[in-house]
C-alpha positions, -999 to 999 in steps of 0.1 A, spaced: -114 376 -77 -105 382 -113 -69 373 -106 -80 340 -89 -103 332 -118 -75 338 -143 -51 316 -125 -76 287 -122 -96 293 -155 -87 258 -169 -98 242 -137 -131 261 -137 -139 254 -173 -133 216 -170 -151 212 -136 -185 195 -137 -195 209 -103 -183 234 -77 -168 207 -55 -143 197 -82 -132 233 -82 -130 233 -44 -108 201 -46 -85 218 -71 -82 249 -50 -74 228 -19 -47 210 -39 -32 244 -48 -31 254 -11 -62 276 -10 -76 274 26 -107 288 43 -85 317 55 -77 325 19 -114 323 10 -122 347 38 -102 374 20 -126 371 -8 -156 374 16 -165 337 16 -170 315 46 -150 286 32 -133 272 1 -165 255 -11 -184 288 -11 -156 304 -30 -157 276 -55 -194 280 -61 -189 316 -71 -160 307 -94 -181 280 -110 -209 304 -116 -187 331 -130 -168 311 -157 -188 307 -189 -190 273 -206 -195 265 -243 -220 239 -253 -239 216 -230 -228 210 -194 -209 177 -191 -227 149 -173 -222 148 -136 -201 120 -123 -230 104 -104 -249 102 -137 -222 81 -152 -220 44 -141 -189 35 -122 -165 17 -146 -161 -19 -137 -127 -37 -139 -121 -53 -172 -115 -91 -176 -79 -85 -186 -73 -64 -155 -89 -90 -133 -67 -118 -148 -36 -96 -145 -44 -90 -108 -47 -128 -102 -15 -136 -121 11 -129 -94 -7 -151 -69 -12 -179 -95 25 -178 -105 36 -178 -69 14 -208 -61 28 -226 -91 64 -219 -80 57 -231 -45 42 -263 -59 72 -270 -81 96 -263 -52 78 -290 -32 83 -315 -60 120 -309 -67 153 -311 -49 189 -299 -53 198 -280 -84 164 -282 -101 149 -266 -70 173 -237 -72 165 -232 -109 128 -234 -103 131 -209 -75 150 -185 -97 126 -188 -126 96 -185 -103 109 -154 -86 116 -138 -120 81 -147 -132 63 -134 -101 83 -102 -102 75 -95 -139 39 -103 -134 36 -80 -103 54 -52 -122 30 -56 -151 0 -56 -128 12 -25 -110 13 -6 -143 -24 -6 -147 -56 -5 -126 -64 12 -94 -30 5 -78 -10 19 -107 13 49 -101 39 67 -120 66 65 -93 86 34 -85 107 48 -57 93 22 -32 101 -10 -52 135 -16 -35 122 -14 0 91 -34 -9 114 -62 -22 134 -61 10 103 -63 32 89 -93 13 123 -109 13 125 -105 50 91 -122 53 106 -151 34 140 -154 50 143 -129 79 127 -148 108 148 -179 101 180 -159 99 171 -139 131 164 -171 150 198 -186 139 217 -154 146 204 -153 182 218 -188 188 251 -183 170 242 -193 135 234 -197 107 253 -229 99 243 -231 62 224 -215 34 186 -217 29 175 -249 11 140 -238 5 124 -257 34 111 -248 68 133 -274 85 167 -266 71 196 -248 88 181 -215 76 143 -220 77 123 -204 49 87 -193 56 68 -196 23 32 -193 35 33 -156 43 48 -147 9 23 -169 -9 -5 -153 10 8 -118 2 10 -127 -35 -25 -141 -35 -38 -110 -17 -28 -87 -46 -61 -94 -63 -82 -84 -31 -60 -54 -27 -69 -43 -63 -105 -48 -55 -104 -28 -23 -85 0 -40 -112 1 -68 -140 2 -42 -123 30 -23 -116 51 -54 -151 46 -69 -168 53 -35 -148 84 -30 -157 97 -65 -194 91 -58 -191 110 -25 -172 138 -42 -202 144 -65 -228 142 -38 -211 161 -9 -219 197 -3 -186 208 12 -150 197 18 -157 189 55 -187 168 45 -167 149 20 -139 141 45 -164 129 71 -180 106 46 -148 92 31 -130 83 63 -153 54 71 -149 42 35 -111 42 39 -112 23 71 -138 -1 58 -118 -10 27 -86 -13 48 -104 -37 72 -118 -57 42 -83 -62 28 -69 -73 62 -98 -98 65 -90 -113 30 -53 -115 39 -60 -132 72 -82 -158 54 -55 -164 28 -29 -168 56 -50 -195 73 -54 -214 40 -18 -212 29 -5 -221 63 -28 -252 64 -19 -263 29 18 -259 34 19 -271 69 36 -239 82 26 -214 109 3 -188 95 25 -160 109 -5 -137 113 10 -108 132 40 -100 110 22 -108 77 -9 -87 85 12 -57 96 33 -61 64 3 -63 42 -13 -33 59 19 -13 54 22 -22 17 -14 -15 9 -14 19 27 19 29 11 5 21 -24 -28 39 -18 -9 70 -7 14 68 -37 -15 64 -62 -32 94 -48 -2 117 -49 15 113 -15 45 92 -24 69 110 -1 54 96 31 52 61 17 88 61 7 100 75 40 80 50 61 90 20 39 126 30 40 125 34 78 108 1 83 133 -18 61 162 0 78 148 -11 112 147 -48 102 182 -46 87 195 -29 118 180 -57 140 199 -83 120 231 -62 118 233 -57 156 232 -94 162 262 -100 140 280 -68 152 275 -80 188 299 -109 181 328 -85 178 349 -80 209 334 -55 233 302 -51 213 280 -76 230 258 -48 244 245 -41 209 224 -73 208 206 -66 241 175 -48 226 169 -73 199 175 -103 222 151 -89 247 124 -85 220 130 -120 207 128 -134 242 94 -119 248 78 -122 213 100 -146 194 116 -137 160 83 -125 147 85 -96 172 110 -77 151 90 -75 118 57 -71 137 70 -41 156 87 -25 126 58 -30 101 31 -24 128 46 10 137 50 19 100 14 8 91 0 28 120 19 59 109 6 55 74 -29 49 85 -30 81 105 -14 99 76 -39 84 51 -69 92 73 -58 129 69 -46 129 33 -68 104 15 -100 120 29 -92 153 12 -111 160 -20 -80 170 -39 -65 135 -34 -93 121 -57 -101 150 -80 -65 151 -91 -66 115 -103 -100 114 -119 -89 122 -154 -60 97 -154 -82 67 -146 
């Protein structure tokens, strides 16, 4: 026990309650089996003894549940709204211009939205130190904008021209899903804040790690469903305003995938997010590549799986299947990882 206390003395001295020590031990790989070697029934019981044994100078810090949950600042709220506002402004300008001015407006708008989103992701409940998923996120959003039109043309032998920014051109562009995703960044920030704040409250009130996991899992699923509801409403509005199909299946699965990937990254599980996003982007790229590779002599068989999926579900079947499988994988992973106390105790002092 003395050796364990020595290794985790800093954790024990900073902790405001035994559960925070239990979360830290869990993060360092201490399990109930390890606790049994110290004659404790579980990690929480071990943490209670460690909390009692370590002396503290001065007054005991206030418990987390005695401190009001910090509310998002006005600057943070405005920053979360900025990507959606800039994207909406860009779409409006594109509908009012033609030719070269439209291309310039598209380039400037894309740069502005990218910079705004990057700034927004550097602060708030969706901020994370790693940027390993940015490339794959850009690909997935780009596919939502251009992928379905290219896939439809590739199946029929095209495309016969470059995209002109419209839904009726030789290479159709679907703007409504991307606009809805940009506008949904603000609801995503709100949902992430609700989840983090709720988890911290439950961390201070739970009496064990199993109790904490059981109480956080409905919170995770509830905030996830809340975001999907907000995204579905935004899709309906943007589709109606722009006169485009709402594209609910592929956009909802993409939004779910991106939200779960970001939540896992924020709470210290970036590896799974990177792996799933990479695999999803590769699946979409492979679907397009096989259609063009099938035009080579003797390679027509390569197009059979994609053509069969398109025949049944349309071009939306490819991104829906790829993003849906990825989102389901991350949801299962998140329901295991984000319901552990260590996923929240480790980020408390950085918020």
